N, C-alpha and C positions, 0 to 999 in steps of 0.2 A: 276836376269835374265840377261842373257848376251845380248849386243848389238843386235847379228842375231836374239834372239828371241822376242826381243823387237821389232825390224823391222817387224817380219812377224804377230806377235801379234797385233800391230797396224795397219798392212796392212788388217786383217781380220776384227778387230773391227771398224777401220775407213774408211775404203776403200782406203786409201792412206799410203805411208810412205816416208820419205826424208832421204836420207843417202849423206852428202858432201863429195867429193873427194878432200882430200888434196893432191897437185901433186908439183912436185919440177920445175924447169925451163924447163926441158925438157919435160914436160907433163907426166910424169911416175907416178903412185900412189905412194904414201909414206904412207898414211893411210885413212881409212874412218871413218867419226864420222855420228853417228845416231842422225837426229835432231827431237825434237817432232813438232807435226804439228803447236802447237802454237808458235814455233821458227821461222816459215817460212811464208813468204807471197807471194802469186804467182801472176804474172801479166804477161800479153800477150805481146808481141811485137808490135810496131806501127802499122804493117801490118799483125799481126796476123798469121805470119809465125811460131812462136815458143814461148817460155816463158822465162822470168828471173825471179830470187827469190830474196828478202831479207831476210837475216838471222840474229837472234839474238844468239849468242853462249853463252854456260855456262861461258867459261874462259873469266875472266874480261881483259887479254892480248889480246884478239881476239876481243870481243864487238861485234858490229853489221858490217854486210858486206852487201852491197847493190848491185845491178846490177850483182848477180851473173848469168853467163851464163848457160845454160842449160846443156852444156857439163860438167860441175863442179858440177851438182846436178843430183844424180839418185832418180828418182822421180818414185817409184812404183805405180800403180793405177790400182785398182781390176775392178771396175765398173765406168759408166762416163754416164753423162748426157749432156756433151756439148763438144762432138767430141774427148774426151780422153784427154783433157786438165787439168782438175783434177778428182779425184776419190771420189764416193761415198761409203757409208758402205752397205752392203747386209742387214743389219737390218733394213734400212729404208723403203723396202718392208712391214716390220711388224707395220708400223706407224697406220694404220686403225686399225688390230688386237689388238695392244696395247690400244688401245682407248677403243675398246670392252672389252677387259680382266680388264681394269681399271674398268670399269662399272659392270661387273662381279663382282670383287672383294667387290665393294661397296655393291653389291645386297647381297653377301653372307654374309658379316657383318652385314648387318641390318638384314637378316634372322637369324642369329645367335642370335643377341643381343635381339629380341623380341621372339624367342621360349622360351618355357617354360624350364627353368633352374633349373630342378629338379633330383634327380636320381631316385625318384622311387614314388610310392603312398603307404600308409600306411592305411589299411581299418579297422575300429574298429566297431563290431557289438555292438553298445550302442543304438540301436533303435532313433537315432537321439537325443539324451539327451545332446550330447556335444555341447557347444556351440563355436564360433570362437576362444575365448581365450584359453578355455581348448584345442582345437584341435592344437591350437599353441605351448602351453606347452607340450602338448604329441610330437609333432614332434620334439622339440628341445631336450626332452628326449632320443628320439629314436637316434637322430643323434649323439647325446654324447655318446650313449650306441656304435653305430659305430664306432665312432673316437677313443673309449677307448679300443675296444676290441682286439687290435693290431692284425688284419687279423683273428681273430678266429671267431666261428660262432654267431649270432645274436640270442637271446632269445625274443621271443615275448609271449603275451598271446595267450591263447586259441581260443580267440573271435577276434584275429587280423590277417589279411593277408598282407604281404608286397609283392609287385609286383615293380620290377625294371624296369625302362623306358629304351628303345631302342631308338637310333637316327633313326629317320624317314627317308623313302625312298629318300625323294625329298632334305633334309638337307644332306644327304650322298653324293648325286648327284652334290650339290653344292660344297661339299669340294672336290669332285673329279676333278672339274676343275682346281685345283691347279697345276695338271701335263700338264697343257697345254703350258708351257714355254719352256721348253726343246726341245719338240717335233717341235715347231713352229721355234725355232731357226734353229734346224737341217736341216729344209725343206727350211729355207732361204738360207743355203750354201750347198744345194742339197746332204745331207746326209741321206739316209734311218732312220726312227726311229728304224729299226729293229737293229743298230748298238749301240743303247744307253741302256746300263744296260740289253739286252736281251730283250726288248720290242720290238712290231712289230710284224713281219712276223717271227713266231716261227720255221717255215720250212725252211727257209734259212740255206744253209750250210755256212761253215766257207770259203769256196772258193768264195762263192757268195757275202758274206760281205766283204771280202777281195778286190773282183772287184769293189763293189761300194765306199771303200775306197780309193782304186787307182784312179778312176776316179774322185772324189773329190779333191785328192792332185792333178792331173794334171791340171785339170781344174784352179786352184789357181797358181799352178807353172809356167804356161805358161805366167801369167804376170810377174814374176820375171825373166825369162829365157829371155823374149823378150825386156825387159828395159835393162838388163846387156849385150844383143848381141849387141844392138843399142848403147851404151855408150861406150862399149869398142872395139867396130867393130869389133868382133870377134862371133864366134857361141858357145853360153853356152848352154849345155843340163841340166838335172835334172836326178837324179837316185833316184828313190823311190822304188828301191827295196829291200833295207835296212829296211823300214819301213813298208813294206807289206809281206816281207819274210825273217825275221831278221836271222833265222838259216838254209836258203837255200832249206828247203824242198820241196817245189813248185819247185826251180830250176833244184833240182838233179833228180826230177822226170821227167821234162820235157827233159833234157839231157838224162836220160836212154830211154824216148820213142823215142827220135830222133836217138838214137843210133841202137836199136831194129829195125826200120824202115828203116835202113841203110842211113839215113840222114848224121849222123857224124859215123866216124869210132871211135876204142876204144881208139886210140890215140889222136884223136881230144877230143873226151869226157873227157878223163883223162887230158889234157892240159885245158879244160874250168874249171874243177873243182879244178885243181891246183890256177887257176887264181884268182878264189873266195876266195881261202883259205878254201875251204871244205876238200881239201886233201893237206898236206904238201908240200909246192912247192921244197924241195930237197928229194922227195920221189923218190926212184930210179923206172927205167922203168925194171922191172922185166919180163922176157919172158914167155909167157903163155905155160906153160908145157903141159898142155892138148891138144893145138895145136900140139906140137913137137910130143907127143905120136903117135897121130893120123897119121901125115906125115909119123913116121917110120913104122907104121902098115901098110900104104897103100904101101911103098916100098918093105917090106918084102913081101908083098901079089905079 
């Protein structure tokens, strides 16, 4: 995992992430170093007007840096409960639900442990003449026959009837609760469960799912762009189009719609398609022969 991915993963899971800015004497960034939350301690200034940091670096040549000013530390925060000073994980909202889930898991395990663990019932028309020992011996013989049949049919006596058991509906419902986790985590991040493995609203179109995905990305992307804009004193934007429209299908459709409505000219539409790489940048501007032919016809008439 690259350092950028580590930053974003930590931000989503833990609610905050730290990046130290190594800068020269002129204040120009030389490189950025990702720091794990366990390496950083956050403290408020005496007048609570800002923050400063103590950090422990992996390199023994650096060791510990104390009283790092806020300008030298990029501090991404997703959610906060103290006015934005520190961040918390979106998964914190599932604390109560996780306790319920843990109790549900214990209930499921107990129910399965106490359920009848037998593959079926073998009925013998013996008029009740078999005692418990003989019934146990016949059961062992029958199971040995099943295990040694290599998947073949089981032969039983004419006076015997074998009925395999099925999982009861209440036990099946308990097992179905194990699908709880992924959907609840998706809700914590504002993602509809229709995005997860085709579940949820099966009528949702790809465009609707893409829109929901874009909203989720922008919701978390703002926390990144705002911090970078603040620390670098310049406007930083995020481009999510490669993530939601990697082959430019939606983009070209929109460009064509704008052209048909005369919002864009043909030259402007071609320029935009070249800029995104959908058309080769060295593509020559070939005149429209159909337009020239129609002009010649008008002049002759």
